[in-house]
C-alpha positions in Angstrom: 0.0 0.0 0.0 1.3 3.5 -0.9 -0.2 6.9 -0.2 0.5 9.6 -2.8 0.7 12.6 -0.5 1.6 13.5 3.1 -0.6 14.6 6.0 -2.1 18.1 6.0 -3.9 20.2 8.5 -7.0 18.4 9.7 -10.2 19.5 7.7 -13.8 19.5 8.9 -14.8 16.7 6.5 -13.0 13.7 5.0 -14.7 12.0 2.0 -13.5 8.4 1.6 -14.1 6.7 -1.7 -13.1 3.0 -2.3 -12.6 2.1 -5.9 -12.3 -1.2 -7.8 -12.3 -1.0 -11.6 -14.9 1.7 -11.9 -12.8 4.4 -13.5 -15.5 6.3 -15.4 -18.0 6.2 -12.6 -15.2 7.3 -10.2 -14.5 10.3 -12.5 -18.2 11.2 -12.5 -18.2 10.9 -8.7 -15.2 13.2 -8.3 -16.6 15.7 -10.9 -19.9 15.9 -8.9 -17.9 16.6 -5.7 -16.0 19.4 -7.5 -19.3 20.8 -8.8 -21.1 20.6 -5.4 -18.4 21.0 -2.8 -19.0 21.2 1.0 -19.1 24.6 2.5 -16.3 23.6 4.9 -12.7 22.6 4.5 -12.7 19.0 3.2 -10.3 16.5 1.9 -11.0 13.6 -0.5 -9.4 10.2 -0.3 -9.6 7.6 -3.0 -8.5 4.1 -1.9 -7.9 2.0 -5.0 -8.1 -1.7 -4.5 -5.6 -2.9 -7.1 -7.8 -1.8 -10.1 -6.6 -2.8 -13.5 -8.4 -0.1 -15.4 -6.1 2.8 -14.7 -8.3 4.3 -12.0 -5.5 5.4 -9.7 -3.5 7.0 -12.5 -6.5 8.8 -13.7 -7.1 10.3 -10.3 -3.4 11.3 -9.9 -3.4 12.9 -13.3 -6.8 14.7 -13.3 -7.3 15.5 -9.6 -3.9 16.4 -8.1 -5.4 17.6 -4.8 -7.1 14.3 -4.0 -5.2 12.0 -1.7 -4.7 8.5 -3.1 -4.0 5.2 -1.4 -2.9 2.5 -3.9 -3.3 -1.0 -2.7 -1.2 -3.7 -4.3 -4.0 -6.2 -3.6 -7.8 -6.0 -3.3 -8.1 -5.8 0.5 -11.9 -5.5 0.4 -14.4 -2.6 1.1 -14.1 -2.4 4.9 -10.4 -2.6 5.1 -9.9 0.0 2.3 -12.2 2.5 4.0 -10.4 1.9 7.3 -7.1 2.8 5.7 -8.3 6.3 5.0 -10.2 6.6 8.2 -7.0 5.9 10.2 -5.1 8.5 8.2 -7.5 11.4 8.4 -8.1 13.6 11.5 -11.3 15.2 10.1 -14.2 15.9 12.5 -16.6 14.1 10.2 -16.0 11.2 7.8 -18.2 10.4 4.8 -18.2 7.0 3.1 -19.1 7.6 -0.5 -19.3 4.9 -3.2 -17.4 5.4 -6.4 -20.6 5.0 -8.3 -22.4 7.8 -6.4 -22.8 11.5 -7.4 -23.7 14.1 -4.8 -26.2 16.8 -5.8 -26.3 20.4 -4.8 -26.2 21.0 -1.1 -26.2 17.3 -0.3 -22.9 17.5 1.7 -23.9 20.6 3.6 -27.3 19.2 4.5 -25.8 16.0 5.8 -23.2 18.0 7.7 -25.8 20.2 9.3 -27.7 17.1 10.5 -24.5 15.5 11.8 -23.6 18.6 13.8 -27.1 19.2 15.1 -27.9 15.6 16.1 -24.3 14.4 16.7 -25.2 11.2 14.9 -24.6 9.3 11.7 -26.5 10.5 8.6 -27.7 8.7 5.5 -28.8 10.5 2.4 -31.7 9.9 0.1 -30.5 7.8 -2.8 -31.8 8.2 -6.3 -31.4 5.9 -9.3 -29.8 7.5 -12.4 -33.3 8.0 -13.9 -34.3 10.0 -10.8 -36.5 7.4 -9.2 -36.1 6.5 -5.5 -33.6 3.8 -4.5 -34.6 2.1 -1.3 -31.7 2.4 1.1 -32.9 2.2 4.7 -33.7 -1.1 6.4 -34.4 -3.0 9.7 -31.9 -5.2 11.3 -32.9 -8.9 11.3 -35.8 -9.2 13.7 -38.0 -12.2 14.3 -41.5 -10.7 14.0 -41.0 -8.5 11.0 -38.9 -11.1 9.3 -41.6 -13.7 9.7 -44.2 -11.2 8.5 -42.2 -10.5 5.4 -40.9 -13.9 4.7 -44.4 -15.5 4.6 -46.0 -12.6 2.7 -48.1 -11.6 5.7 -47.2 -8.0 5.2 -49.8 -7.9 2.5 -52.4 -8.0 5.3 -51.1 -4.8 6.9 -52.2 -1.2 6.0 -49.6 0.5 3.8 -48.5 3.0 6.5 -48.1 0.3 9.1 -46.2 -1.9 6.6 -43.7 0.9 6.0 -43.1 1.6 9.7 -42.6 -2.0 10.5 -40.4 -3.1 7.6 -38.8 0.0 6.0 -37.0 -0.9 2.8 -39.2 -1.0 -0.2 -42.3 -0.6 1.9 -41.4 3.0 3.0 -41.6 6.1 0.9 -38.3 7.6 2.2 -39.9 11.0 2.2 -39.5 12.2 5.8 -36.5 12.5 8.2 -36.4 9.6 10.6 -34.2 7.3 12.6 -33.6 4.0 10.9 -31.9 0.8 11.9 -29.3 0.9 9.1 -28.6 2.4 5.7 -26.5 1.2 2.9 -23.0 2.7 2.8 -23.2 4.4 -0.5 -23.4 7.7 1.4 -22.9 7.5 5.2 -21.6 10.4 7.2 -20.3 9.7 10.7 -18.8 12.0 13.4 -15.3 11.2 14.4 -16.5 10.8 18.0 -18.8 8.0 16.9 -16.0 6.2 15.2 -13.8 6.6 18.2 -16.5 5.0 20.4 -17.9 2.3 18.1 -14.7 1.5 16.2 -14.2 1.5 12.4 -15.7 -0.9 10.0 -15.3 -4.6 10.7 -12.8 -6.1 8.3 -14.4 -9.5 8.8 -16.8 -8.3 6.1 -15.0 -8.2 2.8 -18.0 -6.9 0.8 -21.7 -6.7 1.7 -23.0 -6.5 5.3 -20.3 -4.2 6.6 -22.6 -1.2 6.5 -25.3 -3.0 8.5 -22.8 -4.3 11.0 -21.2 -0.8 11.5 -24.6 0.9 11.9 -25.5 -1.7 14.6 -22.3 -0.8 16.6 -22.8 2.9 16.0 -26.3 2.6 17.5 -25.1 0.5 20.4 -22.5 3.3 21.1 -25.3 5.9 21.2 -25.2 7.2 17.7 -28.4 6.3 15.8 -28.7 6.5 12.1 -30.7 9.4 10.8 -32.1 9.4 7.3 -32.1 13.0 5.8 -34.2 13.2 2.6 -33.0 16.7 1.7 -29.5 15.3 1.0 -29.9 13.7 -2.4 -27.3 11.5 -4.1 -27.5 9.7 -7.4 -26.3 6.1 -6.9 -25.7 3.8 -9.9 -25.6 0.8 -7.5 -23.4 -2.3 -7.1 -21.1 -1.3 -10.0 -18.2 -3.2 -8.6 -20.2 -6.2 -7.4 -21.9 -6.5 -10.8 -18.6 -7.4 -12.2 -19.3 -10.8 -10.7 -22.2 -13.3 -11.5 -25.6 -12.8 -9.9 -25.3 -16.1 -8.0 -22.2 -14.7 -6.4 -23.9 -11.5 -5.3 -26.9 -13.3 -3.8 -24.7 -15.8 -2.0 -22.4 -13.2 -0.6 -25.2 -11.0 0.5 -26.8 -13.8 2.5 -23.5 -14.9 3.9 -22.9 -11.4 5.2 -26.3 -11.3 6.8 -25.7 -14.6 8.6 -22.3 -13.5 9.7 -24.0 -10.4 11.3 -26.5 -12.7 13.0 -23.6 -14.9 14.3 -21.7 -11.9 15.5 -24.6 -10.2 17.4 -27.2 -12.8 18.2 -27.3 -16.0 20.2 -26.5 -19.2 18.2 -30.1 -20.3 18.4 -31.4 -17.0 17.1 -28.8 -17.0 14.3 -29.8 -20.5 13.2 -33.5 -19.5 13.3 -32.8 -16.6 10.9 -31.5 -19.0 8.3 -34.6 -21.2 8.7 -37.0 -18.3 8.4 -35.2 -17.0 5.2 -35.2 -20.3 3.4 -38.7 -21.2 4.4 -39.9 -17.8 3.2 -38.2 -18.2 -0.1 -39.7 -21.7 -0.6 -43.2 -20.4 0.3 -42.8 -17.6 -2.3 -41.4 -19.9 -4.9 -44.4 -22.2 -4.7 -46.9 -19.4 -4.4 -45.7 -17.6 -7.5 -45.3 -20.9 -9.4 -49.0 -21.6 -8.7 -50.1 -18.1 -9.6 -47.9 -18.4 -12.7 -50.4 -20.8 -14.2 -52.4 -17.7 -15.1 -49.7 -15.0 -15.2 -46.2 -15.3 -16.9 -45.0 -12.4 -14.7 -45.9 -14.4 -11.6 -44.3 -17.5 -13.0 -41.1 -15.5 -13.6 -41.2 -14.3 -9.9 -41.4 -17.9 -8.8 -38.3 -18.8 -10.8 -36.5 -15.8 -9.3 -37.1 -17.3 -5.8 -35.9 -20.7 -7.1 -32.8 -19.0 -8.4 -32.1 -17.3 -5.0 -32.4 -20.7 -3.2 -30.0 -22.3 -5.7 -27.5 -19.4 -5.3 -27.7 -19.7 -1.5 -26.7 -23.4 -1.7 -23.6 -22.7 -3.8 -19.9 -22.3 -2.8 -18.4 -19.1 -1.6 -17.3 -18.0 -5.0 -14.1 -16.2 -3.9 -13.7 -12.7 -2.5 -13.4 -10.2 -5.3 -15.1 -6.9 -5.4 -14.1 -3.7 -3.5 -17.0 -1.3 -3.6 -20.7 -1.7 -3.9 
C-alpha cells in the first residue's frame, strides 16, 4: 500500500471513496464533488483496491489535490475504508461509493444534521433516472422477518407496513431514525468512530454497513435518514462485475455473519430457517399463480434462483465497492 501525499492540517470533513475497476464512474463521482463541494474545508481520499483499469493513475493525473492510497491487492471494502479513516483527522467522515454522485447542497445538509444531532447520517439515494432507491432497512428481527418472509405484510395497511419493515415498503420522504442504511453515502462523526470503532474487516464486501450501523447505534449514535440530502447512486457497480449467483450468495453470507456476531447461536440459526422457508413459500406461491400469469411465474423462478444461489460455494472474494 502506498499513499501519494503526506498529512495536511485536519479538515472538517473527509470524504472516503473506495474504488475497484470503476474508473469512469469514479470520474463522475469526483466531478460531482467538484461541482457541489461542501461549504467547509474538506479532503477527498480515494482508496484504490488494485484496479486494472487505470483508475488510480486517472485520479493522480486529473485530480492532483485528491489523496490516493494505492493497494497492491484487493483488500476489500471495509479494510480499504479503514485505511483512509485511520489517516484522516477530520471531525466528520463520509463514506461515499465510487458509483455515487452528490447533488447540490447534499454535503452541507448532511453535515448540518451530523452537527445538530451528533449522529450518523444517511442520504436519500436516487437511481440514475431520478426514481427512489430504497436504502434504509431494519436489522434482522424475528417478528418483521416472519411477517415479510411469509408474505403476511400484505395483510397490513400501507402505513403500518412501512413503519414495521422500512426498505421498499417505506416512501423515504421524511427524516427519521432507521436501523441501518447502505454505505453508498454514510456520514459519521469522528466521536462516533472513536466509540464504536471502524468498519469490521471480517466483512469483505456486503453487510459491513449493516454491522457498522449496529455498533454505532449501540454506542449511542443512531442512524438518521435525511431526505433533503440527495445522491444519485448507480448501485453495485463493482459487485456487478461478478455473477448474480455470487452476489446473492455473498449478501446472505454477510447477513448470517452479522447474526452470528450479534445474536445467540439459536437466534442466528432461526434466521437461516426463516429465510429459506420464506423463499420456498414464495417460490411455490408464484409458481402456482404463474399458471395464469407469466410475470408471476417468472417471480417464482426468481425465488428458485435465490435458493440455488444460497446453496452454492463461496465463489471467492473479489469486489471492492458496492
